[in-house]
C-alpha positions as CSV (number, residue, x, y, z in Angstrom):
1,M,-2.2,44.6,22.5
2,S,-4.4,46.4,20.0
3,R,-6.8,44.6,17.6
4,T,-6.3,45.5,14.2
5,T,-9.4,45.6,11.9
6,S,-9.3,44.5,8.2
7,T,-10.4,47.0,5.8
8,E,-11.7,44.3,3.5
9,P,-15.4,43.4,4.0
10,P,-16.4,40.0,5.2
11,K,-16.7,37.5,2.5
12,T,-19.9,36.0,3.9
13,A,-21.4,39.4,4.6
14,G,-24.4,40.9,2.4
15,L,-24.7,37.5,0.4
16,T,-28.4,36.7,1.5
17,A,-30.0,38.9,-0.8
18,V,-27.9,40.5,-3.6
19,A,-30.1,43.1,-5.7
20,G,-30.1,42.7,-9.5
21,T,-29.9,45.7,-11.8
22,D,-33.6,46.4,-11.3
23,G,-33.1,46.8,-7.6
24,S,-35.0,43.4,-6.9
25,P,-33.1,40.5,-4.8
26,S,-31.5,37.8,-6.9
27,G,-32.7,35.3,-4.5
28,I,-29.1,33.6,-4.3
29,D,-28.2,32.7,-0.7
30,D,-24.9,31.9,1.0
31,A,-25.6,28.0,0.8
32,R,-26.3,27.9,-3.0
33,I,-23.3,30.2,-3.5
34,A,-21.1,28.3,-1.3
35,E,-22.3,24.9,-2.9
36,R,-21.6,26.4,-6.8
37,L,-18.2,27.5,-5.5
38,R,-17.2,24.2,-3.6
39,S,-18.8,21.4,-5.4
40,P,-16.6,21.6,-8.6
41,I,-13.7,21.7,-6.1
42,A,-14.7,18.4,-4.6
43,R,-15.3,16.9,-7.8
44,R,-11.8,18.1,-9.1
45,K,-10.2,16.8,-6.2
46,M,-11.9,13.3,-6.7
47,F,-10.8,13.3,-10.4
48,E,-7.1,14.5,-9.5
49,E,-6.7,11.7,-6.9
50,S,-8.2,9.0,-9.6
51,I,-6.5,10.3,-12.6
52,T,-3.4,7.6,-12.0
53,V,-6.0,4.6,-11.6
54,L,-7.8,5.8,-14.9
55,V,-4.5,5.9,-16.9
56,F,-3.8,2.2,-15.6
57,L,-7.3,1.1,-16.4
58,L,-6.8,2.7,-20.2
59,I,-3.4,1.0,-20.5
60,F,-5.1,-2.4,-19.1
61,L,-7.8,-1.8,-22.1
62,G,-5.2,-1.3,-24.5
63,F,-3.6,-4.7,-23.5
64,G,-6.9,-6.5,-23.8
65,L,-7.7,-5.2,-27.2
66,W,-4.2,-5.9,-28.5
67,L,-3.7,-9.4,-26.5
68,Q,-7.2,-10.4,-25.8
69,D,-7.5,-13.8,-24.1
70,T,-3.8,-13.9,-23.5
71,F,-4.1,-10.8,-21.2
72,L,-7.7,-10.9,-20.0
73,N,-7.4,-14.3,-18.2
74,V,-8.5,-14.0,-14.5
75,S,-6.7,-17.1,-13.5
76,A,-3.3,-16.0,-15.0
77,R,-3.8,-12.4,-13.5
78,M,-4.5,-13.5,-10.2
79,L,-1.4,-15.8,-10.3
80,D,0.7,-13.0,-11.0
81,V,-0.7,-11.1,-7.8
82,H,-0.3,-14.4,-5.6
83,Q,3.5,-14.5,-6.9
84,S,3.8,-10.9,-5.8
85,V,2.4,-11.2,-2.3
86,P,6.1,-10.8,-0.8
87,V,6.7,-7.6,-2.9
88,L,3.4,-6.1,-1.7
89,M,4.0,-7.4,1.8
90,L,7.4,-5.4,1.8
91,G,5.5,-2.2,0.2
92,L,3.5,-2.3,3.5
93,A,6.7,-2.6,5.5
94,V,8.0,0.5,3.6
95,I,5.2,2.9,4.0
96,V,5.2,2.3,7.9
97,T,8.4,4.1,8.1
98,L,7.7,6.5,5.0
99,I,4.6,8.0,6.9
100,P,6.7,9.4,9.6
101,G,9.4,10.7,7.0
102,K,12.0,7.8,7.3
103,F,13.3,5.2,4.6
104,D,14.0,1.6,5.3
105,L,16.0,0.2,2.9
106,S,16.6,-3.0,4.9
107,V,13.6,-4.8,4.2
108,S,14.7,-6.9,1.4
109,G,17.5,-8.0,3.7
110,V,15.3,-8.7,6.5
111,A,13.1,-10.9,4.0
112,T,16.0,-12.9,2.8
113,L,17.3,-13.8,6.3
114,T,14.0,-14.7,7.5
115,T,13.4,-17.1,4.4
116,F,16.5,-18.8,5.3
117,A,15.5,-18.7,9.0
118,V,12.5,-20.6,8.4
119,V,13.7,-23.0,5.4
120,G,17.3,-23.6,7.1
121,L,16.5,-24.0,10.8
122,T,13.6,-26.7,9.6
123,V,15.4,-28.5,7.0
124,K,19.3,-27.9,7.9
125,N,19.1,-27.9,11.9
126,E,15.9,-30.1,12.2
127,L,14.4,-27.7,14.7
128,P,10.6,-27.8,15.0
129,F,8.9,-25.7,12.5
130,P,7.0,-23.6,14.8
131,V,10.4,-22.7,16.5
132,A,11.8,-21.6,13.1
133,V,9.0,-19.4,12.2
134,G,9.3,-17.9,15.7
135,A,13.0,-17.3,14.9
136,A,12.0,-15.5,11.8
137,V,9.8,-12.9,13.5
138,A,12.2,-12.5,16.1
139,V,14.8,-11.5,13.3
140,G,12.3,-9.0,11.8
141,L,11.4,-7.5,15.1
142,G,15.2,-7.2,16.2
143,V,16.4,-5.5,13.1
144,G,13.7,-3.3,13.1
145,L,14.4,-2.1,16.8
146,I,18.1,-1.8,15.8
147,N,17.2,0.3,13.0
148,G,15.0,2.4,15.2
149,V,17.6,2.9,17.8
150,L,20.3,3.8,15.3
151,V,18.1,6.4,13.5
152,E,16.4,7.9,16.5
153,Y,18.8,7.6,19.4
154,L,22.1,7.4,17.8
155,N,21.1,9.8,15.1
156,V,22.6,7.9,12.2
157,N,21.1,8.6,8.8
158,A,18.3,6.6,8.1
159,F,19.6,5.7,4.5
160,I,22.9,4.5,5.9
161,A,21.4,2.9,9.0
162,T,19.0,0.7,7.2
163,L,21.4,0.1,4.2
164,G,23.8,-1.2,6.5
165,T,21.5,-3.3,8.4
166,G,20.0,-5.0,5.2
167,A,23.5,-5.8,4.0
168,I,24.3,-7.6,7.2
169,C,21.0,-9.6,7.0
170,T,22.0,-10.4,3.5
171,G,25.5,-11.4,4.5
172,L,24.5,-13.4,7.6
173,A,22.0,-15.3,5.2
174,A,25.1,-16.1,2.7
175,V,27.2,-17.1,5.7
176,Y,24.7,-19.4,7.2
177,S,24.2,-21.1,3.8
178,N,27.7,-20.9,2.9
179,G,26.2,-19.1,-0.3
180,A,24.2,-21.8,-1.6
181,Y,20.6,-23.0,-2.1
182,L,18.8,-24.5,0.9
183,G,15.8,-27.0,0.5
184,A,14.6,-30.2,1.5
185,T,16.6,-33.3,0.1
186,P,15.8,-37.1,0.4
187,G,16.4,-38.0,4.0
188,T,16.1,-34.6,5.5
189,P,13.3,-33.1,7.3
190,D,10.7,-30.6,5.3
191,M,8.5,-28.0,6.0
192,P,5.0,-29.1,6.9
193,T,2.6,-29.9,4.2
194,W,0.2,-27.5,5.3
195,F,2.7,-24.5,5.1
196,R,3.9,-25.6,1.6
197,N,0.2,-26.0,0.4
198,F,-0.4,-22.5,2.0
199,G,2.2,-21.2,-0.6
200,T,0.5,-22.7,-3.6
201,F,-2.0,-21.1,-6.0
202,V,-3.9,-24.6,-6.3
203,N,-5.4,-24.6,-2.6
204,K,-8.1,-21.8,-2.0
205,P,-9.9,-20.6,1.1
206,P,-13.7,-20.7,1.4
207,V,-15.2,-18.0,-0.8
208,A,-17.1,-16.9,2.0
209,I,-14.3,-15.8,4.1
210,V,-13.2,-13.9,1.2
211,W,-16.4,-12.0,0.6
212,V,-16.5,-10.9,4.3
213,M,-12.8,-9.4,3.7
214,I,-14.0,-7.6,0.7
215,V,-17.5,-6.4,2.7
216,L,-15.1,-4.9,5.5
217,A,-12.9,-3.1,2.9
218,V,-16.0,-1.6,1.2
219,V,-17.3,-0.4,4.4
220,G,-14.1,1.1,5.7
221,A,-13.9,3.0,2.0
222,F,-17.4,3.9,2.5
223,F,-16.3,6.2,5.6
224,V,-13.1,7.1,4.0
225,V,-14.6,9.0,1.0
226,D,-16.1,11.3,3.4
227,R,-13.2,13.7,3.0
228,F,-14.5,14.4,-0.5
229,R,-17.9,15.7,0.9
230,P,-18.5,19.4,-0.4
231,A,-18.8,21.6,2.8
232,A,-22.1,23.0,1.6
233,W,-24.0,19.5,1.2
234,S,-26.0,18.2,3.9
235,K,-25.2,14.7,5.5
236,T,-28.3,13.3,4.0
237,R,-27.5,14.5,0.7
238,W,-24.0,13.3,0.8
239,L,-25.1,9.8,2.1
240,V,-27.4,9.4,-0.8
241,A,-24.8,10.5,-3.2
242,K,-21.9,8.3,-2.1
243,S,-24.4,5.4,-1.6
244,A,-25.3,5.6,-5.2
245,M,-21.8,5.9,-6.2
246,F,-20.9,2.7,-4.2
247,V,-23.9,0.7,-5.6
248,S,-22.8,1.7,-9.0
249,V,-19.3,0.7,-8.8
250,I,-20.3,-2.6,-7.1
251,L,-22.6,-3.4,-10.0
252,V,-19.8,-2.6,-12.4
253,L,-17.5,-4.8,-10.7
254,Q,-19.7,-7.8,-10.6
255,F,-21.3,-7.5,-14.0
256,V,-18.6,-6.1,-16.2
257,T,-15.3,-7.0,-14.4
258,L,-16.9,-10.4,-13.2
259,L,-15.9,-9.7,-9.4
260,S,-17.0,-13.2,-8.4
261,T,-14.7,-15.0,-10.8
262,W,-11.8,-13.0,-9.2
263,V,-12.9,-13.6,-5.8
264,A,-13.0,-17.4,-6.4
265,Q,-9.3,-17.3,-7.2
266,V,-8.2,-15.8,-4.2
267,S,-5.3,-18.1,-2.8
268,W,-4.5,-18.7,1.0
269,M,-1.5,-16.4,0.7
270,L,-3.6,-13.5,-0.9
271,L,-6.2,-14.0,1.8
272,M,-3.4,-13.5,4.4
273,L,-2.3,-10.2,2.5
274,L,-5.7,-9.0,2.5
275,L,-6.0,-9.6,6.3
276,V,-2.6,-7.9,7.1
277,A,-3.7,-4.8,4.8
278,L,-6.9,-4.4,6.5
279,T,-5.4,-4.6,10.1
280,M,-2.6,-2.1,8.7
281,A,-5.4,0.5,7.3
282,V,-7.0,0.2,10.4
283,L,-4.0,0.6,12.6
284,L,-2.6,3.7,10.4
285,Q,-5.9,5.4,10.1
286,Y,-8.1,4.9,13.1
287,T,-5.7,4.4,16.2
288,T,-3.4,7.2,18.1
289,F,-0.4,5.4,17.0
290,G,-1.2,5.9,13.3
291,R,-2.5,9.4,13.7
292,Q,0.8,10.3,15.4
293,L,2.9,8.7,12.9
294,Q,1.0,11.0,10.5
295,A,1.6,14.2,12.6
296,I,5.3,13.4,12.7
297,G,5.5,13.0,9.0
298,S,3.7,16.5,8.5
299,N,5.4,18.3,11.1
300,R,7.9,16.6,13.5
301,S,8.6,19.5,15.5
302,A,5.0,20.4,16.1
303,A,4.0,16.8,16.8
304,A,6.6,16.8,19.6
305,L,5.2,20.2,21.2
306,A,1.8,18.5,20.9
307,G,3.0,15.9,23.3
308,V,3.9,13.1,20.9
309,R,6.6,10.9,21.9
310,V,8.4,11.2,18.5
311,R,11.3,8.8,18.9
312,R,9.3,6.1,20.7
313,Q,6.7,6.1,17.9
314,V,9.4,6.2,14.9
315,V,11.0,3.3,16.6
316,K,7.8,1.5,16.7
317,S,7.2,2.1,12.9
318,F,10.7,0.4,12.3
319,V,9.9,-2.6,14.4
320,L,6.5,-2.9,12.6
321,G,8.4,-2.7,9.4
322,G,10.7,-5.4,10.3
323,F,7.7,-7.6,11.4
324,L,6.1,-7.1,8.0
325,A,9.3,-7.8,6.3
326,A,9.8,-11.0,8.3
327,L,6.2,-11.9,7.0
328,A,7.3,-11.4,3.6
329,G,10.2,-13.7,4.0
330,I,8.0,-16.5,5.6
331,S,5.6,-16.0,2.5
332,I,8.8,-16.5,0.1
333,A,9.6,-19.8,2.1
334,A,6.0,-20.9,1.8
335,S,5.7,-20.2,-1.9
336,Q,9.2,-21.3,-3.2
337,G,10.0,-24.2,-0.6
338,S,13.5,-23.2,-0.5
339,A,15.9,-20.4,0.1
340,S,18.5,-19.0,-2.3
341,P,21.0,-16.2,-1.9
342,D,19.5,-12.8,-2.4
343,V,16.0,-14.2,-2.7
344,A,14.5,-10.9,-1.9
345,S,16.9,-8.2,-3.1
346,A,15.2,-7.9,-6.5
347,F,11.9,-7.2,-4.5
348,L,13.1,-3.6,-3.1
349,L,12.7,-1.6,-6.3
350,P,9.1,-2.6,-6.9
351,A,8.3,-2.5,-3.1
352,F,9.1,1.3,-3.1
353,A,7.2,1.6,-6.5
354,A,4.3,0.5,-4.8
355,A,4.7,2.7,-1.7
356,F,5.2,5.6,-3.8
357,L,2.4,5.0,-6.1
358,S,0.1,4.8,-3.2
359,T,0.6,8.7,-2.8
360,V,-1.2,9.1,-6.3
361,V,-3.8,6.3,-6.2
362,F,-6.9,7.5,-4.5
363,S,-4.7,9.8,-2.2
364,D,-4.0,13.5,-1.9
365,G,-0.1,12.6,-1.6
366,R,0.0,10.7,1.6
367,F,0.9,7.1,1.8
368,T,-1.8,4.5,2.2
369,V,-2.2,1.1,2.6
370,G,-5.0,0.5,0.0
371,G,-3.0,2.6,-2.5
372,T,0.1,0.5,-1.8
373,I,-1.8,-2.6,-2.8
374,I,-3.5,-1.4,-5.9
375,G,-0.3,0.5,-7.2
376,G,1.7,-2.8,-6.7
377,V,-0.7,-4.7,-8.5
378,F,-1.0,-2.4,-11.1
379,V,2.8,-2.1,-12.0
380,V,3.0,-6.0,-12.0
381,W,0.1,-6.2,-14.6
382,V,1.7,-3.6,-16.6
383,G,5.2,-5.5,-16.7
384,I,3.1,-8.6,-17.2
385,G,1.4,-7.3,-20.3
386,L,4.6,-6.1,-21.8
387,I,6.3,-9.3,-21.5
388,V,3.4,-11.1,-22.9
389,G,3.5,-8.9,-25.7
390,G,7.1,-9.8,-26.5
391,L,9.2,-7.6,-24.5
392,P,12.1,-9.3,-22.5
393,S,11.5,-9.9,-19.1
394,T,15.0,-8.4,-18.4
395,W,13.1,-5.1,-18.8
396,T,11.0,-5.4,-15.6
397,N,13.2,-3.1,-13.6
398,V,13.0,-0.5,-16.4
399,I,9.1,-0.8,-16.2
400,N,8.9,-0.6,-12.6
401,G,10.9,2.7,-12.6
402,G,9.1,4.1,-15.5
403,V,5.5,3.6,-14.3
404,L,6.7,5.1,-11.1
405,I,8.2,8.1,-12.7
406,G,5.4,8.5,-15.2
407,A,2.5,8.1,-12.5
408,V,3.9,10.5,-10.0
409,S,4.9,13.2,-12.8
410,L,1.3,13.0,-13.9
411,S,-0.2,13.5,-10.7
412,T,2.3,16.3,-9.9
413,A,1.4,18.0,-13.1
414,V,-2.5,17.8,-12.3
415,R,-1.8,19.3,-8.8
416,R,0.2,22.2,-10.1
417,R,-2.5,23.1,-12.5
418,R,-4.9,23.3,-9.5
419,T,-2.7,25.7,-7.5
C-alpha cells in the first residue's frame, strides 16, 4: 500500500527560531508557544467544569443575605444532609449502571422492600436482627442480579425490566405489610438500640475518624486534578501550582466556611455514606472493573473487541446497584425506626437528579461519585432555602427537576461555546 504524503507542513516544524521583520530570530521556541496555546485551554476547561458549583455557591450566598442565620446554620444544614443519606445512597446506586449506559429504575423499590425486611423481620417475625439485615442485603443483590440477567441475557429493555422489578418490590412490601405501617409496639421486639442510635443525628462518631476520611478524600482529589495539567507544564511546575491551589482551598474552608464546625456535626450515618463513597470512588476510578465500565459506556462494541466481557460486567454493575439500594433501605430503617408503604418512592427523582448533576460538577460529562454527593447535597440545600424562605414544601419535586434542567443546560451551553 502506498504511503500518502500531506502537502501541509508539519505544525511543529520551523518554530524554534521564527524570523522577525528585521531578519533576527524572535526567540520563541516550541515549548513557549505550546504553553501559551494550551494553558488557557486547561484553565478554561477547569472553569467550565466548575461553573455549576459556582452558580450554586452564588445561590447559597443569596440565601445567606436574604435569610441570614435562618439558612446559615451549620447544624441545621448538616441535619438536612443527614436526612438525605438514603437519597444520596440511591444516587450512588444509580450511577453504577449509568456509567455503562443503563438505567436502573428499581432502586427505590428495592430500598422500600429492604426497609420492610429490616423492620418487619425483626418486629413482626421476631427474627434475630443480623438475620433481618442479611435478608435485606440478599434482596438487594438478588434483584440486581435479576435486572442484569433480564437486560443483558434476555435483551429486555432496561427501562422496562427495572421499572417492572421495582414495581414488584414495592408490591411485595405492600403485600407483606398488608399496606400498613410496620413498627415496634408495646410487647413486641424492637430493633437494637445501637442501630436506632446509628440513625439519629444526636450521636456523633469521634472527630478523628471524620478527619481521616477527609484527608483520604483530599489525597484522592490531589491526583484526580492531574487531568487539568497543561501539556507544556513540567511535573515540578504543576506540582507546585496544584499544591498552592489545594492549600488555598483548605485555608478558605477552614477559616471562611469553618470546616471544623461542619466536621463536628457529622453523624454516624453520614460517616457511613462517606466510607461508601470513598470505596465507590476507588472502585470506579482505579480498578479494572471500573475502567471496563467506563469503556463500555464510551463504546460497547469497542470494549467487547478489546476483550472486555461486557455482559458479565454490566450484570455486576446491576448487582452492585442493588446492594447500594439495600444499604439505602437499611439507612431508612435506622433513621425512621419503622417502615411505611412507598417509603422510598419519592427518592427516585432526587437520586437521578444527583446522578446527572455529577456530570457537570467538577466533571467533563462523566458520572462521578464525588459529583453525585456534592450535587445531591446542593439540590437539597436549594430546596430547603426556598422552603425556609416561604415556599410550600409541595414544590420539592418541581425544585429538583428545575435545578437539574438548569444546571445541565448551563453546562451544555458553555461547552457549545467552546466547540
